[in-house]
Backbone as a ProteinNet text record, in pm:
[ID]
protein_1_A
[PRIMARY]
XXXXXXXXXXXXXXXXXXXXXXXXXXXXXXXXXXXXXXXXXXXXXXXXXXXXXXXXXXXXXXXXXXXXXXXXXXXXXXXXXXXXXXXXXXXXXXXXXXXXXXXXXXXXXXXXXXXXXXXXXXXXXXXXXXXXXXXXXXXXXXXXXXXXXXXXXXXXXXXXXXXXXXXXXXXXXXXXXXXXXXXXXXXXXXXXXXXXXXXXXXXXXXXXXXXXXXXXXXXXXXXXXXXXXXXXXXXXXXXXXXXXXXXXXXXXXXXXXXXXXXXXXXXXXXXXXXXXXXXXXXXXXXXXXXXXXXX
[TERTIARY]
8404.5	8290.4	8161.4	8073.4	7946.1	7853.1	7810.9	7734.4	7598.4	7533.4	7401	7407.4	7508.2	7523.8	7554.3	7646.6	7682.7	7562.6	7484.8	7366.7	7272.3	7240.3	7147.3	7203.2	7332.2	7392.6	7399.5	7427.3	7434.1	7297.9	7190.1	7056.2	7022.6	7057.2	7033.3	7108.6	7231.8	7311.7	7254.7	7212.9	7155.9	7033.1	6954.2	6842.4	6897	6999.1	7052.7	7122.4	7186.5	7263	7172.8	7049.3	6958.3	6866.3	6803	6705.5	6764.7	6886.2	6938.7	6964.8	6961.4	6971.4	6832.5	6742.1	6602.9	6524.6	6582.2	6507.2	6505.7	6546.2	6543.9	6408.4	6389.3	6261.5	6232.5	6103.6	6063	6040.3	6062.7	6042.2	6162.5	6161.7	6277.5	6245.1	6346.8	6340.5	6470.8	6463.1	6581.4	6680.6	6804.3	6904	7038	7037	7161.6	7269.4	7229.4	7326.5	7436.3	7394.5	7488	7467.4	7573.7	7564.4	7569.9	7540.2	7544	7684.3	7691.6	7819.3	7883.7	7829.3	7882.7	7858.6	7948.7	7935.1	8009.8	7974.8	8046.8	8066.2	8190.3	8220.9	8253.1	8216.3	8238.4	8296.5	8383.7	8423.8	8333	8291.6	8203.2	8280.3	8269.6	8339	8239.8	8270.6	8203.6	8308.3	8289	8393.2	8517.5	8627.8	8746.3	8773.2	8676.5	8690	8620.7	8695.6	8636.4	8556.9	8427.1	8340.9	8286.5	8297.9	8244.3	8259.4	8181.8	8187.8	8049.2	8029.2	7902	7930.6	7833.4	7849.8	7713.9	7712.5	7595.2	7629.6	7543.3	7564.4	7444.3	7471.1	7367.1	7361.3	7240.1	7220.6	7122.1	7163.8	7076.7	6981.3	6874.4	6778.4	6844.6	6797.9	6848.8	6756.7	6802.4	6722.9	6626.4	6649	6557.1	6423.2	6318.5	6182.7	6164	6232.1	6210.2	6255.2	6369.5	6425.1	6408.7	6333.6	6317.2	6244.8	6302.9	6239.9	6257.5	6350.2	6371.2	6513.5	6524.6	6653.7	6667.2	6785.4	6802	6916.5	6892.8	6995.9	7007.2	7127.9	7149.9	7245	7206.6	7286.5	7318.1	7446.7	7486.3	7571.9	7562.4	7643.4	7677.5	7801.3	7840.8	7952.8	7956.1	8060.5	8189.4	8301.6	8429.1	8445	8546.4	8558	8564.7	8634	8645.9	8510.7	8439.7	8308.9	8207.9	8222.2	8129.8	8137.7	8251.7	8262.2	8177.7	8139.5	8056	7912.3	7895.8	7761.7	7766.8	7751.9	7762.8	7643.1	7671.8	7568.7	7603.2	7504.8	7521.7	7385.6	7362.8	7232.7	7239.7	7126.6	7117.7	6981.6	6984.9	6862.3	6865.4	6752.7	6747.1	6618.2	6633.1	6518.1	6510.5	6391.2	6367.1	6275.7	6321	6250.8	6204.7	6094.3	6048.6	6124.7	6135.8	6203.5	6101.3	6092.7	6190.7	6158.6	6038.3	5996.7	6064.7	6126.6	6199.4	6111.6	5988.8	5904.4	5944.2	5944.4	5974.8	5865.5	5907.7	5815.2	5820.8	5942.5	5959.9	6083.8	6070	6179.4	6194.2	6312.3	6335.4	6447.8	6420.8	6518.1	6541.6	6662.6	6699.6	6801	6760.7	6845.6	6893.7	7022.8	7083.9	7177.1	7125	7198	7202.5	7319.4	7340.9	7247.2	7155.5	7064.3	6929.7	6918	6790.2	6795.8	6700.9	6693.2	6551.6	6541.2	6409.3	6419.5	6308.2	6301	6170.6	6183.8	6067.5	6063.4	5946.2	5926.6	5812.3	5836.7	5732.3	5699.6	5570.7	5525.5	5443.9	5488.2	5421.2	5328.4	5197.7	5099.1	5046.6	5105	5069.3	4934.4	4888.8	4757.3	4646.4	4661	4560.1	4590.2	4708.5	4753.7	4754.4	4815.1	4825.5	4970.7	5007.6	5140.2	5124.2	5185.1	5173.6	5305.2	5300.1	5417.8	5405.1	5511.7	5517	5646.1	5633	5750.1	5752.5	5864	5880.4	5761.7	5721.4	5614.5	5474.1	5462	5331.8	5294.7	5182.8	5142.2	5055.6	5086.9	5002.5	4887.8	4792.4	4685.6	4744.4	4709.3	4762.8	4721.3	4807.3	4774.6	4773.8	4714.6	4706	4845.2	4875.4	5004.5	4990.4	5054.8	5046.7	5132.5	5088	5159.8	5303.2	5393.9	5536.4	5606.4	5548.5	5616.5	5726.1	5844.3	5957.3	6016.3	6092.1	6166.8	6304.5	6378	6507.2	6605.2	6620.8	6722.6	6681.2	6550.9	6507.2	6534.8	6571.7	6596.2	6742.6	6829.9	6971.4	6990.5	6926.3	6942	6887.7	6771.7	6712	6802.7	6855.5	6942.7	7068.3	7123.8	7246.5	7222.5	7101	7071.2	7026.6	6996.1	6939.9	7049.5	7024.3	7121.1	7085	7153.8	7124.8	7163	7241.9	7278.7	7161.5	7060.3	6944.9	6828.3	6816.8	6709.3	6767.4	6781.5	6858.4	6777.9	6645.6	6563.7	6470.4	6465.3	6382.9	6294.5	6175.4	6085.9	6040.5	6034.4	5998.6	5932.6	5826.6	5761.8	5837.3	5857.9	5937.5	5892.2	5910.7	5883.7	5982.7	6018.5	6101.1	6027.1	5895.7	5814.5	5730.3	5770.8	5692.7	5595.6	5545.9	5455.7	5523.1	5444.7	5497.2	5524.3	5647.2	5685.3	5741.5	5746.2	5805.7	5934.7	6041.2	6172.5	6211.3	6270.6	6319.6	6471.4	6532.4	6678.9	6720.9	6827.7	6871	7021.4	7060.3	7201.5	7248.5	7345.8	7385.3	7526.4	7614.6	7751.5	7824.7	7947.5	8035.3	8161.5	8213.5	8326.4	8406.3	8537.2	8620.1	8629.1	8618.7	8628.5	8744.2	8838.2	8948.4	8911	8929.7	8900.2	9017.1	9021	9125.4	9121.5	9009.4	8998.3	9027.1	9079.1	9110.6	9025.6	9045.5	8973.9	8859.1	8740.9	8620.8	8568.4	8530.2	8451.4	8307.4	8247.5	8114.3	8017.4	7889.8	7782.3	7731.4	7726	7673.8	7522.4	7450.5	7305.4	7260.5	7192.1	7143	6997	6963.5	6829.5	6757.5	6637.7	6556.4	6512.6	6530.2	6489.8	6356.4	6285	6158.6	6058.6	6047	5949.4	5992.6	6120.1	6165	6204.4	6133.2	6167.4	6144.1	6059.6	6041.8	6171.1	6255.4	6384.4	6485.7	6479.3	6580.1	6531.6	6421.7	6364.6	6459.4	6552.2	6649.4	6772.6	6772.4	6884.7	6830.2	6790.4	6725.2	6810.8	6942.4	7030.9	7084.2	7019.9	7067	7062.3	7166.1	7172	7219.8	7165.3	7205.8	7248.1	7362.9	7413.9	7470.5	7451.2	7505.3	7591.1	7708.4	7800.5	7803.9	7754.1	7747.1	7854.3	7917.5	8012.4	7939.1	8011.2	7948.4	7918.9	7964.2	7929.7	7779.5	7721.1	7583.2	7583.7	7553.9	7510.2	7621.3	7576.4	7667.4	7688.8	7792.1	7823	7817.2	7748	7749.5	7889.3	7956.4	8094.4	8100.7	8011.6	8016	7878.4	7848	7728.2	7767.3	7706.7	7740.7	7613.6	7611.8	7495.4	7543.3	7506	7545.8	7431.6	7464.4	7363.7	7416.2	7375	7404.1	7553.4	7623.3	7766.1	7843.4	7922.8	8003.6	7918.1	7967.3	7894	7939.9	7851.6	7883.5	7905	7993.7	7998.1	8049.6	8006.3	8049.5	8127.8	8250.8	8339.4	8374.7	8358.8	8387	8531.3	8549	8683.6	8718.5	8622.7	8647.7	8516	8521.6	8399.9	8418.5	8313	8306	8185.1	8204.6	8095.2	8099.7	7991	7985.3	8104.3	8138	8243	8384.1	8401.3	8535.5	8558.3	8683	8711.1	8675.9	8616.6	8583.3	8709.9	8738	8856.1	8815.9	8876.7	8850.8	8893.6	8822.9	8855.9	8994.3	9032.9	9161.4	9244.6	9373.4	9462.5	9514.9	9509.6	9549.7	9440.6	9418.3	9314.4	9343.7	9235.1	9249.5	9292.5	9342.8	9364.9	9233.3	9220.4	9103.3	8973.2	8977.2	8856.1	8843.3	8720.1	8699.3	8740	8806.5	8861.3	8832.9	8792.4	8765.6	8833.2	8902.7	8973	8927.5	8885.6	8835.7	8938	9067	9167.9	9170.8	9105.7	9114.3	8979.8	8983.9	8866.4	8760	8792.9	8695	8739.4	8647.3	8686.7	8796.5	8887.1	8998.2	8988	9028	9027.6	9154	9263.3	9389.3	9397.5	9444.8	9459.5	9588.6	9675.3	9804.5	9795.6	9863.8	9860.5	9956	10065.7	10167	10110.1	10141.8	10095.1	9966.5	9894.6	9772	9808.4	9732.6	9756.3	9646.5	9687.8	9591.3	9548.3	9426.4	9378.5	9351.8
-1164.2	-1239.6	-1178.7	-1263.3	-1215.1	-1190	-1063.3	-1027.6	-1095.5	-1109.3	-1169.8	-1316.7	-1389.2	-1529.4	-1541.2	-1456.4	-1463.3	-1431.7	-1331.1	-1293	-1411.2	-1477.8	-1589.3	-1704.7	-1736.9	-1846.9	-1817.8	-1692.7	-1658.5	-1674.3	-1632.3	-1647.5	-1795.2	-1877.8	-2021.3	-2079.7	-2033.3	-2087.9	-2046.3	-1919.9	-1875.7	-1958	-1994.2	-2084.9	-2221.8	-2267.4	-2400.1	-2413.4	-2307.5	-2320	-2325.4	-2274.9	-2280	-2401	-2421.8	-2528.4	-2666.2	-2700.1	-2831.6	-2852	-2748.4	-2764.8	-2783.6	-2842.9	-2836.3	-2961.4	-3078.7	-3192.6	-3308.3	-3286.2	-3396.1	-3403.5	-3507.9	-3526.1	-3413.3	-3384.9	-3274.5	-3317.3	-3443.5	-3493.6	-3457.7	-3337.3	-3284.5	-3256.8	-3262.5	-3213.8	-3139.9	-3033.4	-2955	-3039.5	-3047.2	-3130.9	-3059.7	-2927.5	-2849.9	-2908.1	-2953.1	-3009.5	-2908.7	-2788.2	-2677.9	-2583	-2554.5	-2470.6	-2323	-2241.7	-2097.1	-2053.8	-1982.2	-1934.9	-2027.2	-2146.6	-2234.8	-2173.5	-2201.6	-2146.6	-2234.9	-2221.3	-2287.2	-2184.9	-2170.9	-2078.4	-2155.9	-2095.4	-2157.2	-2055.5	-2103.5	-2026.1	-2067	-1969.2	-1996.6	-1978.6	-2078.8	-2077.2	-2090.1	-2021.5	-2046.3	-2117.4	-2247.7	-2333.2	-2317	-2257.8	-2244.1	-2099.3	-2012.8	-1873.2	-1850.4	-1807.3	-1776.9	-1647	-1655.3	-1538.8	-1480.8	-1553.1	-1498.5	-1594.2	-1567.7	-1649.2	-1657.6	-1758.1	-1778	-1825.4	-1804.4	-1845.6	-1881.2	-1987.5	-2026.1	-2010.6	-1941.1	-1921.8	-1977.2	-2021.4	-2079.6	-2007.3	-1982.7	-1914.3	-1993.7	-2036.2	-2111.3	-2015.8	-2072	-1989.1	-1909.2	-1786.1	-1699.3	-1707.3	-1647.7	-1649.7	-1532.7	-1427.3	-1312.8	-1349.8	-1277.6	-1310.6	-1301.7	-1204.9	-1183.8	-1303.6	-1364.3	-1475.2	-1610.2	-1614.9	-1739.3	-1842.6	-1961.1	-2067.7	-2057.4	-1974.3	-1957.2	-1997.8	-2067.6	-2109.3	-2041.9	-1988.4	-1911.8	-1965	-1963.5	-1996.5	-1879.2	-1833.4	-1719.6	-1760	-1724.9	-1757.1	-1627.5	-1604.4	-1485.3	-1528.8	-1453	-1479	-1345.7	-1331.8	-1208.8	-1235.1	-1151.8	-1163.3	-1098.8	-1140.9	-1079.7	-946.5	-865.4	-731.1	-729.9	-826	-826.4	-850.2	-952.5	-983.4	-873.5	-814.1	-706.8	-586.8	-568.7	-458.9	-485.3	-612.2	-649.4	-672.3	-753.6	-787.4	-809.1	-703.9	-718.1	-791.3	-881.1	-954.1	-951.8	-918.6	-924.7	-958.5	-1088	-1136.4	-1194.5	-1184.6	-1238	-1304.8	-1426.8	-1502.7	-1552.8	-1541.4	-1586.6	-1664	-1775.7	-1856.4	-1862.3	-1834.4	-1842.1	-1961.4	-2051.7	-2177	-2185.2	-2257.3	-2280.7	-2397.6	-2397.5	-2504.1	-2568.2	-2702.6	-2799.7	-2859.1	-2828.7	-2899.6	-2849.4	-2729.8	-2673.8	-2651.4	-2604.4	-2559.2	-2416.6	-2381.6	-2242.6	-2148.9	-2037.8	-1935.3	-1814.2	-1774.1	-1661.6	-1685	-1652.7	-1667.7	-1535.1	-1477	-1346.1	-1355.3	-1303.7	-1308.3	-1167.2	-1114.9	-980.6	-992.8	-954.4	-967.5	-831.4	-821.8	-698.5	-737.6	-731.2	-775.7	-665.1	-613	-502.2	-386.9	-349.8	-238.6	-286.6	-415.4	-472	-511.5	-457.6	-489.9	-535.5	-631.5	-677.1	-737.3	-735.6	-795.7	-874.1	-1004	-1091.3	-1159.6	-1160.1	-1226.7	-1326.7	-1448.3	-1549.8	-1571.3	-1567.1	-1592.7	-1721.1	-1817.8	-1947.4	-1947.8	-1947.7	-1952.2	-2095.3	-2173.9	-2315.4	-2337	-2242.4	-2255.5	-2240.8	-2138.5	-2114.7	-2187.5	-2250.5	-2321.8	-2229.3	-2111.6	-2012.5	-1969.2	-1942.8	-1891.9	-1752.6	-1653.7	-1514.6	-1467.3	-1417.4	-1362.5	-1211.7	-1142.5	-997	-960.7	-892	-852.6	-702.2	-642.9	-497	-424.9	-474.8	-417.5	-434	-511.9	-539.6	-684.9	-704.8	-838.6	-904.7	-1029.8	-1109.2	-1170.2	-1225	-1297.5	-1425.4	-1457.8	-1579.8	-1703.9	-1804.8	-1931.4	-2041.7	-2154.9	-2266.9	-2321.7	-2338.9	-2393.2	-2544	-2616.9	-2762.1	-2818.2	-2929.5	-2992.7	-3024.4	-3002.2	-3035.9	-2952.8	-2838.4	-2749.6	-2673.6	-2670.9	-2603.1	-2501.7	-2407.5	-2315.2	-2375.8	-2322.9	-2383.6	-2398.1	-2294.9	-2302.8	-2389.4	-2401.4	-2477.3	-2625.8	-2669.8	-2811.1	-2850.6	-2754.3	-2789.4	-2888.1	-2861.1	-2950.3	-3088.9	-3094	-3222.4	-3301.9	-3235.2	-3298.1	-3354.4	-3275.9	-3318.6	-3437.7	-3453	-3562	-3689.3	-3679.2	-3794.3	-3890.9	-4020.3	-4122.5	-4172.9	-4120.8	-4158.9	-4303.1	-4366.5	-4505.8	-4600.6	-4554.6	-4638.2	-4613	-4490.3	-4456.2	-4360.3	-4405	-4328.1	-4222.5	-4220.9	-4122.2	-4051.5	-3920.3	-3838	-3745.2	-3718.9	-3621.3	-3523.7	-3394.6	-3293.5	-3173	-3123.3	-3001.4	-2880.8	-2781.8	-2665.7	-2543.9	-2427.1	-2303.1	-2196.4	-2108.7	-1993.1	-1864.6	-1874.1	-1758.8	-1782.1	-1879.1	-1917.3	-2027.7	-2102.8	-2213.3	-2317.3	-2386.7	-2498.2	-2613.6	-2661.4	-2768	-2886.2	-3000.1	-3117.9	-3151.3	-3163.1	-3193.6	-3336.4	-3406.7	-3541.5	-3540.9	-3601.9	-3610.4	-3754.5	-3793.1	-3932.5	-3942.4	-4038.9	-4070.3	-4152.4	-4098.6	-4164.1	-4222.7	-4169.2	-4221.4	-4169.7	-4217.9	-4170.7	-4114.9	-4007.9	-3939.5	-3868.5	-3861.3	-3781.1	-3638.6	-3543.4	-3401.9	-3340.2	-3278.8	-3209.5	-3063.9	-3012.2	-2873.7	-2815.4	-2682.9	-2624.9	-2675.5	-2736	-2790.7	-2939.8	-2995.3	-3137.2	-3211.9	-3342.2	-3427.4	-3497.8	-3495.2	-3552.3	-3667.6	-3776.3	-3879.9	-3830.4	-3824.2	-3765.2	-3857	-3826.8	-3886.8	-3780.3	-3816.2	-3724.5	-3741.3	-3631.7	-3632.4	-3547.6	-3608.9	-3534.5	-3496.2	-3373.4	-3319.2	-3311.2	-3369.3	-3359.9	-3216.2	-3163.8	-3025.3	-3019.1	-3132.6	-3134.7	-3034.7	-3027.6	-2937.7	-2791.9	-2766	-2627.5	-2599.3	-2666.8	-2652.6	-2511.8	-2433.2	-2294.6	-2216	-2252.6	-2186.9	-2239.7	-2371.5	-2435	-2462	-2400.9	-2434.3	-2403.5	-2308.6	-2280.2	-2368.5	-2455	-2545.2	-2686.6	-2753.1	-2883.6	-2989.2	-2974	-3072.1	-3024.3	-2923.7	-2869.9	-2976.6	-2980.4	-3074.6	-3003.1	-3043.1	-2987.7	-3103.1	-3090.9	-3197.5	-3137.8	-3209	-3169.7	-3283.7	-3249.4	-3349.1	-3335.7	-3437.9	-3438.2	-3529.9	-3486.5	-3575.5	-3702.3	-3814.7	-3943.4	-3962.1	-3869.2	-3876.6	-3848.7	-3906.1	-3873.4	-3828.1	-3701.4	-3595.8	-3554.3	-3500.6	-3465.4	-3315.3	-3278	-3138.7	-3120.5	-3016.9	-2990.6	-2945.9	-3028.6	-3001.7	-2924.2	-2956.2	-2892.4	-2894.2	-2790.1	-2786.5	-2753.9	-2825.6	-2806.9	-2789.3	-2687.9	-2660.3	-2643.5	-2739.9	-2735.5	-2678.6	-2578.9	-2521.2	-2523	-2427.9	-2436	-2437.3	-2340.7	-2327.1	-2341.5	-2450.1	-2467.7	-2502.5	-2467.4	-2497.1	-2404	-2385.8	-2318	-2423.6	-2397.1	-2481.2	-2401	-2444.5	-2384.9	-2490.9	-2459.1	-2554.9	-2507.2	-2594	-2559	-2511.9	-2404.8	-2355.7	-2365.5	-2333.4	-2340.6	-2335.5	-2358.9	-2348.9	-2400.6	-2384.4	-2439	-2531.1	-2648.4	-2741.1	-2779.9	-2748.5	-2768.6	-2702.9	-2583.8	-2503.1	-2542.6	-2644.9	-2690.8	-2672.6	-2641.9	-2623.8	-2748.2	-2726.8	-2836.5	-2882.7	-3011.4	-3069.1	-3195	-3216.9	-3338.4	-3460.7	-3570.9	-3695.2	-3744.1	-3717.5	-3765.8	-3648.8	-3649.7	-3545.6	-3581.1	-3711.9	-3756.8	-3848.2	-3847	-3933.4	-4081	-4159.1	-4304	-4356.4	-4477	-4544.4	-4605.9	-4623.2	-4687.4	-4615.4	-4485.5	-4406.6	-4300.2	-4271.3	-4158.2	-4031.4	-3942	-3823.6	-3701	-3594.4	-3470.4	-3355.1	-3273.1	-3157	-3037.6	-2927.4	-2813.7	-2752.6	-2786.6	-2730.4	-2802.7	-2918.7	-3000.2	-3009.2	-3051.9	-3038.8	-3143.6	-3257.9	-3364	-3459.8	-3547.6	-3646.6	-3738.1	-3775.6	-3863.3	-3994	-4103.9	-4231.9	-4252.1	-4187.9	-4203	-4101.7	-4141.7	-4047.9	-3969.7	-3998	-3932.1	-3798.8	-3701.1	-3567.6	-3554.9	-3628.7	-3611.3	-3648.4	-3565.3	-3591.9	-3522.5	-3466	-3393.1	-3262	-3224.3	-3099.3	-3000.8	-2883.9	-2777.9	-2714.8	-2662.3	-2590.3	-2445.8
-689.6	-638	-691.2	-750.6	-800	-682.6	-663.7	-544.6	-543.2	-661.6	-664.7	-622.6	-673.7	-637	-488.7	-440.5	-299.3	-211.6	-250.2	-174.3	-160.2	-272.2	-269.6	-187	-208.1	-135.7	14.3	49.9	191.8	257.9	191.1	245.4	262.7	163.2	173.6	291.8	311.7	420.4	555.8	568.3	695.1	729.8	628.2	652.5	694.3	623	648.5	782.2	829.5	953.3	1075.5	1063.9	1176.5	1167.8	1051.3	1040.9	1065.6	1017.5	1049.6	1197.8	1276.7	1420	1478.6	1400.3	1439.7	1407	1428.7	1382.9	1481.2	1605.6	1700.8	1770.5	1852.1	1917.1	2014.4	2032.1	2117.5	2261.7	2292.4	2427.5	2513.4	2568	2639.5	2785.5	2866.9	3003.5	3030	3105.6	3136.3	3215.2	3167.7	3234.2	3249.4	3226.7	3236.9	3148	3028	2934.4	2903.3	2862.9	2846.1	2963.1	3034.2	3152.5	3116.7	3215.3	3197.2	3153.8	3041.4	2991.2	2889.3	2868.7	2765	2627.2	2534.1	2399	2300	2172.1	2063.2	1952.1	1905	1796.4	1669.1	1554.8	1424.9	1327.6	1238.7	1121	1006.2	924.4	812	682.2	594.6	466.4	351.1	242.6	115.2	30.3	5.8	-50	37.7	-11.6	72.1	112.5	88.2	127.3	260.8	360.7	489.9	478.6	509.7	490.4	620.7	730.7	854.2	970.3	1074.8	1196.1	1258	1342.6	1411.7	1553.3	1641	1780.5	1840	1920.4	1997.8	2145.1	2220.9	2364.4	2441.5	2563.8	2647.4	2782	2829.4	2957.4	3041.1	3159.3	3250	3322	3381.6	3454.5	3565.9	3583.9	3690	3811.1	3920.6	4043.1	4051.4	3967.1	3975.4	3913.1	3950.7	3909.3	3758.7	3694.1	3551.2	3469.6	3504.9	3427.9	3496.8	3604.7	3678	3592	3582	3505.7	3356	3309.4	3165.5	3127.2	3015.7	2960.8	2825.1	2794.8	2672.2	2586.7	2456.2	2358.1	2262.2	2237.7	2148.1	2036	1914.7	1796.7	1722.4	1692.7	1616.5	1498.5	1389.7	1271.2	1206.8	1160.9	1094	994.2	891.2	790.2	840.7	781.9	817.4	743.8	778.2	718.7	566.4	505.8	359.7	294.4	340.4	283	316.7	434.1	473.6	379.8	314.8	218.6	94.2	72.1	-42.1	1.9	104.7	152.1	302.2	383.8	528.8	589.1	682.1	754.5	902.8	986	1131.1	1190.9	1212.1	1255.8	1396.6	1466.5	1602.2	1620.4	1672.5	1697.4	1841.4	1910.6	2050	2075.3	2143.7	2182.5	2334.4	2387.9	2531.5	2558.4	2645.9	2670.7	2815.3	2837	2973.2	3033.9	3165.4	3238.4	3332.8	3341.5	3291.7	3154.6	3099.7	2978	2851.4	2854.8	2741.3	2619	2640.9	2531.2	2493.8	2364.5	2327.9	2377.1	2433.5	2480	2387.4	2352.7	2260.4	2174.2	2047.3	1950.8	1878.5	1887.9	1826.5	1724.8	1605.8	1495.6	1444.8	1468.4	1424.8	1312.2	1190.8	1073.5	1026.3	1000.5	950.8	836.7	714.5	596.7	492.4	467.8	376.5	412.5	323.2	352	404	430.2	472.7	619.3	696.9	838.2	871.6	962.6	1005.5	1144.3	1215.8	1348.2	1358.6	1383.9	1390.5	1526	1588.6	1716.5	1705.2	1750.6	1760.4	1907.4	1940.5	2076.8	2077.4	2156.6	2165.7	2287.3	2263.3	2370.8	2379.6	2469.7	2479.3	2545.7	2628.7	2691	2586.9	2499.5	2396.4	2266.5	2261.3	2140.6	2018.7	2039.2	1933	1915	1790.8	1757.2	1698.1	1762.6	1719	1659.8	1536.4	1471	1460.9	1501.1	1488.2	1416.1	1301.7	1224	1208.5	1248.9	1242	1304.3	1423.5	1506.2	1447	1340.5	1281.7	1308.9	1377.6	1417.7	1310.1	1278.1	1190.2	1270.9	1200.9	1269.1	1329.3	1453.9	1516	1437	1439	1374.3	1479.5	1443.1	1535.7	1563.8	1690.5	1732	1746	1656.3	1658.9	1772.2	1825.4	1936.5	1897.2	1991.2	1975.8	1867.8	1830	1735.7	1809.2	1752.5	1814.4	1718.6	1772.7	1687.6	1661.2	1564.3	1529.9	1645.8	1726.5	1831.5	1949.1	1974.2	2091.4	2077.6	1958.1	1936.4	1947.9	1973.5	1987.8	2102.4	2216.5	2331.2	2300.8	2235.2	2202	2109.9	2009.2	1913.4	1979.3	2071.4	2138.5	2230.7	2280.5	2372.6	2301	2171.9	2101.3	2056.3	2069.7	2030	1890.2	1787.1	1649.8	1619.5	1704.3	1679.5	1705.4	1779.5	1810.6	1716.4	1668.3	1574.7	1473.2	1349.7	1251.9	1178.2	1191.5	1121.3	1217.6	1206.6	1295	1213.3	1264.2	1202.8	1311	1275.3	1374.5	1310	1372.2	1327	1381.6	1295.5	1334.9	1256	1313.2	1241.3	1284.6	1190.6	1225	1188.8	1175.4	1141	1017.4	936.8	820.8	859	760.1	790.4	878.1	957.5	1035.2	939.2	937.2	843.8	921.8	855.7	915.8	841.8	917.6	860.9	898.3	803.4	828.4	822.1	920.1	925.7	941.6	871.9	873.6	896.1	976.7	998.5	879.4	802.3	678.3	681.8	766.6	768.5	890.9	907.2	1013.7	951	1008.6	947.8	1055.4	1036.2	1124.7	1070.7	1159.9	1123.5	1200.5	1128.5	1194.2	1212.9	1334.2	1366.9	1444.8	1465.3	1550	1694	1734.8	1870.4	1875.7	1765.2	1762	1660.6	1653.9	1559.3	1629.4	1566.7	1625.9	1541.4	1605.7	1540.4	1537.2	1419	1407.5	1333.4	1350.7	1271.7	1174.7	1047.6	947.1	939	963.5	960.1	842	745.5	630.7	652	611.5	631.7	499	493.4	373	352.6	230.1	201.2	129	124.5	50.2	104.3	237.4	297.9	291.9	262	249.2	105.3	10.9	-130.1	-180.5	-110.9	-151.7	-140.5	-43.8	-25.8	-126	-152.4	-236	-379.3	-421.4	-551.5	-667.3	-648.3	-752.8	-740.7	-640.5	-618.3	-600.5	-709.6	-697.6	-630.3	-634.6	-573	-438.1	-380.9	-253.5	-144.9	-61.6	48.6	173.9	285.5	414.1	503.6	566	652.8	780.2	889	1018.4	1070.5	1125.2	1178.2	1330	1399.9	1545.6	1601.8	1710.2	1776.4	1820.1	1823.4	1852.4	2000.2	2083	2224.4	2239.7	2341.8	2376.2	2520.8	2548.2	2456.1	2358.4	2244.2	2135	2126	2050	2020.4	1868.8	1818.7	1673.9	1630.6	1552	1511.9	1380.7	1287.5	1156	1092.7	1015	934.1	791.8	696.2	556	475.1	388.1	304.1	161.2	75.3	-64.6	-148.4	-231.8	-320	-462.8	-546.1	-689.2	-717.9	-664.2	-693	-562.7	-550.6	-430.6	-310.1	-191.9	-69.9	42	139	263.4	370.4	464.8	582.9	701.7	820.6	946.5	1022	1061.9	1126.1	1266.5	1364.2	1503.2	1520	1595.4	1623.7	1772.1	1858.3	2002.3	2076.7	2206.8	2285.6	2425.9	2505.2	2640.3	2648.9	2709.3	2733.9	2880.4	2953.7	3097.5	3166.8	3115.4	3176.7	3140.8	3056.7	3020.1	2870.4	2828.7	2685.7	2604.3	2488.1	2398.4	2327.7	2337.7	2273.7	2199.3	2082.7	2007.3	2086	2062.2	2131.4	2094.2	1966.4	1916.8	1865.6	1899	1848	1709.9	1674.2	1541.5	1487.2	1355.7	1298.4	1319.5	1329.2	1334.8	1198.8	1196.7	1069	1023.5	890.5	831.5	864.1	865.5	890.7	782.5	742.4	654.2	727.4	656.9	722.2	638.7	702.4	630.8	701.9	624.2	676.1	593.5	656.8	580.2	485.7	502.4	412.4	278.1	270.8	151.3	81.8	-43.1	-128.4	-104.6	-44.1	-30	80	128.1	228.3	174.4	261.8	224.3	301.9	240.2	308.3	389.8	350.3	422.5	534.7	653.8	765	759.8	663.1	659.7	587.1	637.5	578.4	460.8	461.8	358.9	221.6	126.1	-7.8	-42.9	53.5	24.7	-43.6	-137.7	-207.7	-175.4	-131	-105.2	-235.6	-234.5	-351.9	-317.4
[MASK]
+++++++++++++++++++++++++++++++++++++++++++++++++++++++++++++++++++++++++++++++++++++++++++++++++++++++++++++++++++++++++++++++++++++++++++++++++++++++++++++++++++++++++++++++++++++++++++++++++++++++++++++++++++++++++++++++++++++++++++++++++++++++++++++++++++++++++++++++++++++++++++++++++++++++

């Protein structure tokens, strides 16, 4: 494995796995969509090589004064032992939101990649309309906080509650510490996704990378797609990020939703449906497994 290529692709994917979770409407109210202790786990692949795992956890407001009125989302990603011997990654991101409006209050990103470590905190001051970034204990000058600006993780709930069948294109301002950008996401197709938790009917949502071209400038054909279950509220089933060579994707393996195990709607694929299985090289039109060749 070429370490330089893997390094660049991994950085692109880490950007892609968070930002595509960040494009739904900001008109939110706390509804206990994900309960305390709910989580979703993913396996991460580079083409067909499993390189790591990721997890999203949810924490409801507590009764103690310190956490009263706060909702938290935590995202972690790390490489597996084999890949860690080449390029170790162990990152943690946490978003703290106010209740009931679910505005971001604090966003913390702790990155630990090979020999490079950093800690970035964003503080959203909605009264003063200022956004303060502090990286490795050094504070930048505050910038103007635009209305309805969200951090990547704070939009998971919004995204899960949005009905893409009624409005197929969304635009949203978001920042993860860099400039505030606007991302456009569009519902482009429907596809079945097979996972260890069953088969899901999903909506494929493609994210425009025009506003993040600084990240993808070496990958002019880069594409980012998110596959959401067709239920409303939805569950993020898969994320796919295509760059110069091959692609990264994160595929759901297990989880809890409202305290119950996440299971696919169907144990077997429907007939006459597009079907995608992470073991195979491309989407298939036939739902039958026989005759498929692994690569």
